[in-house]
C-alpha positions in Angstrom: 70.9 295.3 191.2 71.5 292.5 193.4 72.9 289.7 191.3 71.4 286.3 190.6 73.7 283.3 191.4 73.1 279.7 189.6 75.0 276.7 190.1 77.4 276.1 186.9 77.6 273.9 184.0 80.5 272.1 186.1 78.5 272.1 189.4 75.9 270.5 187.9 77.8 267.6 186.1 79.5 267.0 189.7 75.6 266.6 191.3 74.7 264.1 188.5 77.8 261.9 188.3 77.9 261.8 191.9 74.2 260.7 191.9 74.6 258.3 189.6 77.5 256.4 191.8 75.0 256.7 195.0 72.6 254.8 192.5 74.4 252.5 191.1 76.0 251.5 194.6 72.4 251.1 195.6 70.7 249.3 193.4 72.2 246.0 194.0 71.7 246.9 197.2 68.0 247.5 196.7 67.8 243.9 194.2 69.2 242.3 197.0 66.6 243.3 199.5 64.0 242.6 197.1 64.8 239.4 196.5 65.3 238.7 200.2 61.7 239.7 200.3 61.1 236.9 197.8 62.3 234.4 199.6 61.0 235.4 203.0 57.5 235.6 201.1 58.0 232.2 199.5 58.8 230.2 202.7 56.0 232.2 204.8 54.1 230.9 202.1 54.5 227.1 202.5 54.1 228.0 206.2 50.7 228.6 205.3 50.6 225.2 203.3 52.0 223.5 206.0 48.7 224.5 208.1 46.7 223.3 205.6 47.8 219.5 205.5 47.9 219.7 208.8 44.4 220.7 209.6 43.4 218.1 206.9 45.8 215.7 208.2 44.4 216.0 211.2 40.7 215.3 210.1 41.7 212.9 208.4 43.5 210.7 210.5 47.1 211.6 209.6 46.2 209.9 206.1 47.1 212.0 203.0 44.4 212.2 200.6 44.1 209.5 197.6 45.4 211.4 194.8 45.6 210.6 191.0 44.5 208.0 189.8 42.2 206.5 191.4 39.3 203.8 191.3 37.2 206.1 194.0 35.2 208.7 192.4 36.9 211.2 189.6 40.4 211.4 190.6 41.4 214.4 189.2 39.2 216.2 192.2 41.5 214.5 195.1 44.5 216.1 194.1 46.2 218.5 196.7 44.8 221.6 195.3 40.9 219.8 195.6 41.3 218.4 198.8 42.5 221.6 200.7 39.9 223.7 199.2 38.9 224.0 202.8 41.7 224.9 204.3 42.9 227.6 201.9 39.8 229.0 201.4 40.1 232.4 198.7 43.7 232.8 199.5 44.7 231.4 195.5 48.0 233.7 196.2 49.2 231.1 198.6 49.3 228.8 195.0 52.3 231.0 193.6 56.0 231.6 194.8 56.4 234.9 194.3 59.6 234.7 192.1 57.2 232.6 189.6 53.6 233.9 189.4 53.4 234.2 185.4 52.0 230.5 184.0 53.3 229.4 180.8 50.8 230.0 178.7 50.4 234.0 179.2 54.2 233.6 178.8 55.9 232.3 181.7 59.7 231.6 181.4 61.3 228.7 183.4 62.5 228.6 185.8 60.0 231.8 187.0 57.1 230.1 185.7 53.8 228.6 187.3 52.1 226.0 186.1 48.9 225.8 184.4 46.0 227.0 183.1 44.1 224.1 184.2 40.2 224.2 184.2 37.3 222.5 185.6 37.0 219.7 186.5 40.9 219.6 187.5 40.8 222.1 189.5 38.1 224.3 191.5 39.6 226.6 192.5 44.0 227.1 191.9 44.0 226.9 188.1 47.9 227.6 188.0 50.9 228.0 190.7 54.5 227.6 191.3 54.5 225.0 193.8 54.2 220.9 193.9 54.1 217.9 195.6 55.5 214.7 196.4 53.3 212.3 194.5 54.3 209.8 196.7 52.9 211.8 199.8 49.2 210.3 198.6 47.5 207.5 199.8 45.6 205.3 196.5 44.5 202.0 197.1 46.8 199.4 198.2 46.3 197.3 195.6 46.7 199.7 192.7 49.6 201.6 190.8 49.6 205.2 190.4 51.7 207.1 187.8 53.7 204.0 187.0 54.4 203.6 191.2 54.5 200.6 192.8 51.5 201.2 195.4 54.6 200.1 198.4 56.5 203.6 197.3 53.8 206.2 198.7 53.6 207.1 202.0 50.0 207.2 203.0 50.6 208.5 206.3 52.1 211.0 208.4 53.5 208.9 210.9 56.8 207.8 209.3 60.4 207.5 210.4 62.6 210.3 209.8 60.2 213.4 208.2 62.9 215.9 208.5 64.2 214.1 205.1 61.1 213.6 203.1 59.4 216.4 201.0 56.2 216.8 201.1 55.6 220.3 199.3 57.5 222.6 197.7 59.1 224.8 194.6 57.8 223.5 191.1 57.3 223.9 187.7 54.5 221.3 188.0 51.8 220.4 190.7 52.8 217.1 191.4 56.0 214.6 190.7 57.6 211.0 191.2 60.8 211.3 191.4 63.3 208.0 191.2 67.0 207.9 192.0 68.1 207.0 188.6 66.7 210.5 187.5 68.6 212.6 185.1 69.2 216.4 185.8 68.0 219.3 183.5 70.6 219.6 180.6 70.4 223.4 180.8 68.5 226.1 182.9 65.0 225.8 181.4 65.1 222.5 180.1 62.0 221.0 181.7 59.8 219.0 179.6 62.4 216.8 178.3 61.1 213.3 179.6 57.9 214.4 181.0 57.0 211.1 182.8 60.5 210.5 182.9 63.3 212.1 185.1 60.5 213.7 187.1 63.3 215.0 189.4 63.2 218.1 187.0 59.8 218.8 187.9 61.3 220.1 191.2 65.0 220.9 189.6 63.8 224.8 189.6 66.8 227.7 189.9 64.3 230.2 191.8 66.6 231.3 195.1 70.2 231.0 193.9 71.1 227.3 193.2 68.1 226.4 195.7 64.6 226.1 196.4 62.1 226.4 199.2 60.7 223.0 200.5 58.4 222.3 203.3 59.2 219.2 204.9 56.5 216.2 206.4 58.2 217.0 209.3 56.6 220.6 208.9 59.4 222.1 208.9 59.9 224.9 206.0 64.1 224.8 204.5 66.1 226.3 202.2 67.1 223.1 200.0 70.3 223.4 197.3 69.1 221.8 194.1 72.0 219.0 194.3 70.7 217.9 197.8 67.2 216.8 195.6 69.2 213.4 194.8 69.4 212.6 198.6 66.1 213.2 199.7 64.1 210.5 200.7 60.9 210.7 198.3 59.4 207.4 198.7 59.5 204.4 201.3 62.1 202.4 199.0 63.9 205.2 198.2 68.0 205.0 198.2 69.3 208.3 199.1 72.7 207.0 198.9 72.2 205.7 195.3 75.4 207.1 192.6 74.1 211.0 192.0 74.2 212.7 188.4 77.7 213.6 187.1 76.8 217.8 187.0 79.7 218.2 184.4 78.6 216.0 182.0 74.7 215.8 182.7 74.0 219.2 184.3 77.2 221.9 183.1 75.2 224.5 184.8 74.7 222.5 188.1 78.7 221.9 188.3 79.8 225.3 190.2 76.2 224.5 192.7 77.2 223.9 196.3 77.6 219.5 196.5 75.2 218.5 199.2 75.8 218.0 203.0 74.3 215.0 204.2 
């Protein structure tokens, strides 16, 4: 009779070892590709928001919406998630960076957590997300403060100088924020609630893209922005970009080894 041939135990173990070795080599590469794909999709989302803002501004003579609070009706309905509703339509997935799609209320954890969930009448369609607007990109009444910020801080219109330095819409753990020059950074990576109405730079200082975030600027460019550079951007009209920066070693040790901002 013809003798049957089969793998020996040693041969099988060698094959398994080779497969395991190949997997150990490929898995990190696959993880990097997956992360890069999310980065690209995040920037693509912000490009879609660029179109939304552009459509709104074209309709309203380059002026931003009132924001909230406002003396004109229900201010909550004048926030970006409602003002831009006719622009984004039913494409609600645009509200989330693909690295942060799970809200706090459903177990999401910083920095990969979405804000929300808010109910009507605050949000008619978008009830959670992981992008936020620069709160100074609003046009509140000129005779009143908004969120404790002087009226002359607000940009009001897209017709401004050096728009490439002004954040408009970016990664965030809250849907809006009003940073100041002396805001302190998060003490640790998941420190976000400390100082809800103070240190509002923390609302945007989220480490979702390897020591960086993605930002739509007022020149409608979408750029990767290092977290340390947040303090060097022109957030409001009187913001001092050259003000002393945080002491990273003492105020935010987890950021101390991040790449420094190059002006």
